[in-house]
N, C-alpha and C positions, 0 to 999 in steps of 0.2 A: 504493500500499500504506500503510494507516495504521500509526500507531506501535505499537499493541498487537500487530498482526500481525507487524509487522517485528521486534519483541522476541521474539515467540514463534518465528519462523523462526530467528533468530540463536542463540536458547537451544538449540533442537533440533539445530541444525548443530554447535553447540559439544559437545553430547553425542553426537554421531555417531549420531543416531537416524534410523530410516527414517520418512518422512511425505510427504504431498502437500499442495500449495497448489491449492485448487479455486476458479477464478474464474469468476463469472457474467458473461460477456462483454456481456450486455445492461444488467444493473443495476450492473456494476462492483464488486459485493461479492466479498470473498474470505473464504476459511475454510481453516484448517490442520486436517489430519486425520492423526493419528498412529495407531499400533496396527494393528488389522485393520479398521478402519472399520466396526465392527458396528452402529453406530447409522445408517448411511447406507442409503438405498434400494438395491435390488439393482443397477441400472444404474451409478450412480456408485461403488459399492463394487467392482463387477467392473472398471470402469475404473481405479480406485485400485490394484487388485492387478495388472492388466495394466501400468501405468505403471510401478510399482515393479519388476516382473519383467524387463520389456524395457528399463528405464532410458530410457524416451522418453515424451514428452507425449502425451496423448490429448485429443480433442476429442469430446464426445458431447452429444446433445440429450435432455433430460429435461423432460417436460411443457411443451414449447415454449420452454424455455431452453436457450441454448447454453452449456455448460460447459466450460472448459479445465482440465485436470488436469496439473499440473507435478510430476514426482516429484523427491524429494531423498533419495537414498540414502547410507548410511554408505560410507566409502572401501572400494574392493576390498582384500583382504588375500591375500598369498601367504605360506604357511609352507613352507619348504623345509627337510626333514629330512635333514641330512647336509651338513656345511660342506666339501664336496669341490670339486675344480676346476671341475665344471659349474655348481656354485652361484654361482660369481662373475660369469659372464656372464649366468646367469639372473636374479640379483638386479638388476644394472644395467639390463637390458632390461624387466624387470618394472616397475622404478620409473619407466622412461619411459612405460609404458603406464598409469601411475597407481596402481599397487599399493603398498600399505605392506607391506614385505617383512621377515620375520623368519627369520633362520637358526637352526635347532634342532640342537644336537649336543653330547652331554655329553663327547665327546672333546676335551680342551682343546688337544691337539696340533693338531687341525683348526680348532677355533673360536677362533682367535686374533684379537683385535681388529684387528691390522694387516692381516690378510687380507681383512677385511670392513668397512674403515672407512667409518664413515657408515650402516652398517645395524644393526638391533638383532640381537643374538646371544643366544641363550638356551641355557644349558648344563645345563638340566635333563634328566631322562630324558624321551624324546619324548612319551609318553602324559601324563605329568605337566605337560609344557610346554604341550601342546595344551589340556588342560583348564584350566589357569590362565589362558591367553591367550583362550580362548573362540572357538568356531567358529560361524559363522552362514552365512546363505544367500549372503553376498557373499565367502566365503572359499574359496580354493583350497589343497589340500594335496598336496605332492608329495614322495615319499620318493626319495632318491638313494644311500643308503648300500651297497646290496646286502647288508647285514647283517641277518639276521632278528631278531637281538635289539634292533635299533633301529627297523627298518622295519615290522615286525609290530605292536608296540604302537601306533605311530603310525596305522597302517592301521585297526587295530580301533577306536581312539578316532574316527577320521574317519568310519568307517561308521556310528557311532552318532549322528553329528552331521548338520547341514543343509548341509554344505559342497556348493557347487554343482559342484566338480570335485575328484576324488581320482585321483592318478596315482602309478604307481610305476616306477622305473627298473629295467631288467633284461631279460634274454633271455626268449624264450618259455618256455624249460625253467625258468628261475628263477621267472618268473611262474606257470607251472602248479604248482610246488612251494608257492609262496606261497598260491595259491588253495586248495589241498588243507589247508594248516595252517589257514587262516582258517575253512575249512568244518568242521574238527575242532573249533574253537572254538565252533561253533554258529551261524555265520552261514548264512543261506539263500542260495541260488544267485543270486536276484534282487538280494540285497543286495550280494553279492561283485561282481556285474557292474557296479557302480558304478565299480570301480577301471579305469582306463585303463592298460593294461599290455600289452607294453611300452609306457612313456609317450611321448607325442608323436606328431605326424602322421608317416606313413611317407614321408619325403622323402630317405632315404639319408644321413642326417646322420651325421657322423663326428667332426668336432671339438667340443670343449666348447660353443663359440659357436654351431654348427650345431644341436647337440642342444637348447640353450636355445630357439633359434628354432622348432624342431619342438615343444617343450613348450608354449611360450606360443602358437604357432599353434592347437594343440589346446584350450588353456584358453580362448582367444577365441572358437573355434568353439563350444564348449560354452556360453559366456556369451551370445553374440549369436545362436546358433541360433533362428530363428523358431520360436514357440510356437503351437499352435492356440488 
């Protein structure tokens, strides 16, 4: 890798941007592509999209040239709305999986720094917090409060975003009522269907740590699920 390419890679990594490094395996030349790759021919552009979506390298042949497409994605992020007891093991486990974790809860009695030492805690109202933090296709949003005044604004904001995963804690009855409220806000059925609720894989989880495992298992399934 020459110095100019290395500087470009380091700059984009520092900016936490999504990009790919395309290497011509025969010629040894390299090219950094960011954005949507609109200037690329269709085959490498499709490989770029696939590499970023699957977070996995791709090798393709274009006009007799072997191209190696290496993705560089921004960090995965998890926004947990509700600094409740489940959020503690969820934050620890998500960090182990490589997520940048932010706890969101305007209730200062819950969002105490000593309960979440080492994690970012945001005490804004959930919709305002999510808007200021920003949600992209590498972001998972999970609501944990059971309180419509907190969960509903967060879910409404998440549904308008590119979040790859949206989950909401609560029973089937609670979730049904939640979906009706969101429908009354004007969300279509297909939009509301993006919400995983009750949140997590159905593994019979009971304790906060087990529920965290179920949630992260489902998030991982959605993130890594094979795409066509």
